[in-house]
Every structure is written in C-alpha cells, then in structure tokens.
C-alpha positions, 0 to 999 in steps of 0.5 A: 558078854561077861565070858567067852566061849571057844572050841576045842577038839571039835574041829572048829577051832578058833583062831584064838592066837593071844600071846602065852601069859606071863605068870611071873610072880604068880607062878603056881606052887612049887611042883617040878614040871618034870613029876608025874601029874597026879604024883605024891610030892614030899609033904604029902600033897598031890601034884597037879597040872592045870592048864589056864586061858588068856581070860578068866584065870583069876581064879586059879592065880588066887587059890595058888597065891592065897593057899587054897590048893595048899589047904586042900592037899594039892601041889599045883602047877599052873601053866598058860595055854593059848587057844582052846584047841590046844587046852583040850588037846593038852588035857586028852594027851595027858600033858595037863590033869585039868584045864579050862575050858569053854562050855559050848565048845566043851559039849560040842567036843564031847558030843562028837566023842572027845573023852572029856568031863566038866568037873565044875564051872568057872566064869559066868555070863554077867546079865547085867554088865557089859563085858563084850559086844558088837563094836564097829568104829565109830566113824563107820556109819553103822549103829545097828545090828541090822546095817550089817547085813551083808557085812563081814564080822570078826569073831573068835572062832567061826561055827565053833559055839563062841559065836552062837550069841552073836548069831542069835542076835543077828537072827533076832534083828530080822538078819538072814545069818547066812548072808553075814561073813564071819571071820576068825581073828584073835581078840588081840588081833581085833582092834587092828582089824577093824582100824585097817578096814579088813572088817566091818565088825569085831566081837572082843570079850572081857579085858579086849572089850573094855581096851577096845571101848576105851580106845573110842569103838562104839558097842551095838549089841551086847549078844551074850548078855542079852542071850546066854545071861547067867550060862556057863562060860568057862569050866574046868575039864578033865579026861574021863578015865582020868576021873573014872581012877586016879583024878577022882580025888585030886578033882575033888580037892580041886573043885572044893579049893576053886569053891574057896577060891571063887568066893575070896574072888567074888567079895568087893572086899578083895577087888585089888588082889584080883586086879593084881593077879590080872595085871601080872599075868597080863604084863599090864600096869595094876591102874589098867587092870579090869575095875570090874570082873566076870561072875563065878561059881564052881556050881554047874548052872545046868538048865542054862547050859542046856540052853547052849547046847539047843542054840548050837542045835538050831544053829547047826553046830550039832545034828542032835542035841547032847544032855548036860549030864553027858558031858558033866562028871557025876560028882560035879556041883551043880544046881537045876536052877536058872537063876544065878547065884 
C-alpha cells in the first residue's frame, strides 16, 4: 500500500499501539507547550500545535527543519501521536490545531458528525511501488489470496476503513469476505503475530512492511496499490469551527508551507535529508531508513478520494455515501483529475 489508512472517532478505532515517536533533534520550533494555540509569538509568528502520526510524518519535520513554517509566519510545535482515534480526538478537543489523519477514516468520522475538515493532502497511494502488502510466513504454504478463505488476517483496524483494500482484494479473488477473520494488530506487533502463529497473514505498511520483507516474510498481494492507486491516504485535518474563524489564515499558511515541504521531499536530490528525518524520528540508524518514500501531494485528489468513500459504502462501513466536498475545507487545494501529480 504506499500508505495507510486508519479510523478516528468513528468508533472503529484501530489498534495502532505504535510507541510514541522520538523527536530528538527534530522537535518543532520554539513554541512553548503552554502557549495557547493560534497565539502570536514574540516575532509576530502565529503559534500552531500540529500532531503527526507514526507514518508519513517526514513532510512536517522537513517543513520545520528547512524553515518553511518560519517563512510563512508560523511558529509550529510538532507533537507525536499514536493511533488515529487519538489524533482526531486531539483536534476535536482543541489540544492541537492540525493533525495528520487518514482520508478514508476522516471521511467515516465526518459522515457520523465529527466536526472536522481536511485542509490538504499528504501521502498518496503509490500505484507503482510496493509499500505494503499481505504478508505470510515463508513456511506457511500460502502462496495466493485464494488460500486465505477461512483464515485469520491481522490488520491495523477491523472494519475501520484501513482494511477496505484488503476486502477489495479478497473479493476480487473470489473469497467471501465474511469467511475471513480480521483481528486488529498494531503494525509494530505484526511480525511477532506471524512468528507466533496468532494469525495466518498480516497487512503492514511503509517501513514496517519493508522490515518484514527484509526479514524473509513473503508478500502474496498488494491490495492498496492494486485497488487504491493515487488515492489520498494521510491528510491534514482541523476542526471546522477553528477553520471558520481564527484558524482560516493559519491553515492557509500551513498548506502553503507544506506544499513547499512536499516539493523538497519529492526531489530525489533531497533523499538523504528525508532519510535522516525518518531515522531520527524512528530512532534507527540512518542506514536502515527506507531507500524510497511514498509520493505526497498537498493538492487533494477529489476523484480518487470519492472512490475510497464509495468502497466504504460497498462494504458497509458507511450506510450512505458522503461527498468529498462535505469533508474538504473550501480553501483546500484540490484537483478533480484521477491522475497523480
């Protein structure tokens, strides 16, 4: 999956129990944690608290490290988050002004009345590279999706939206999705679950996927790439009433800064800088950082995003469809083409 999706406040909170991200050496700029969000700092900058997830966080740290936030008059404090439900709750409670989220799950939450909007995109599903997949033990004897009928699969969130591409792939393989048991397992626990035989297959993403492949586990399918290529995955979210008032201008400045950060992130010449951010936050040696990263785009892909919502309706995660415009902030950068940037 070139990315991941999770659920927030839609009562389908994923079991993502990834340890809190380390931010040593990359902590966001000097906003005091006790400073009211949105306040004006001594240098005339607007203070923001921004929460990031355990994946696809690199663009935010690059915006801080490369001075893009400062350039746009923002004093940003980056705070680490864990599971998507907690991240969305931080936005709704006002603990943070902006948080990373998952498109499918933010849409699910918005459809159920959670007062949040998407202000811009971040990571996209890479329709060419394998950044996630259905993994099995090399000695399991399982070589195709068809063999998972009646088996148990570990996913980051059951009936949460994040498992939609897996359900699409199973259905495409002719399997009755109700015959497969899904269990929620955090990405960090998926390798142990396979090794201990707790599940027959798991669906990790990003660095967790690559680490397991390097450890010898076998990929038998790449549902996200195959069924959701170019769809927005991680997105930036904010509370509706904040955007309708004091947050409108800071949100515009934030998306402008993130657009520059994504341009930097996407330039192959800056790969070493992106790897350094990844390694520092994950507390690993830079030599173990990914050699490639998922594509990103702040401009929101409306067509592909709507396809994700339609899939949720098909699998019963939403009773009725919701329009992208009902979730996307009016000032969010967008495009209607299904083509990736």
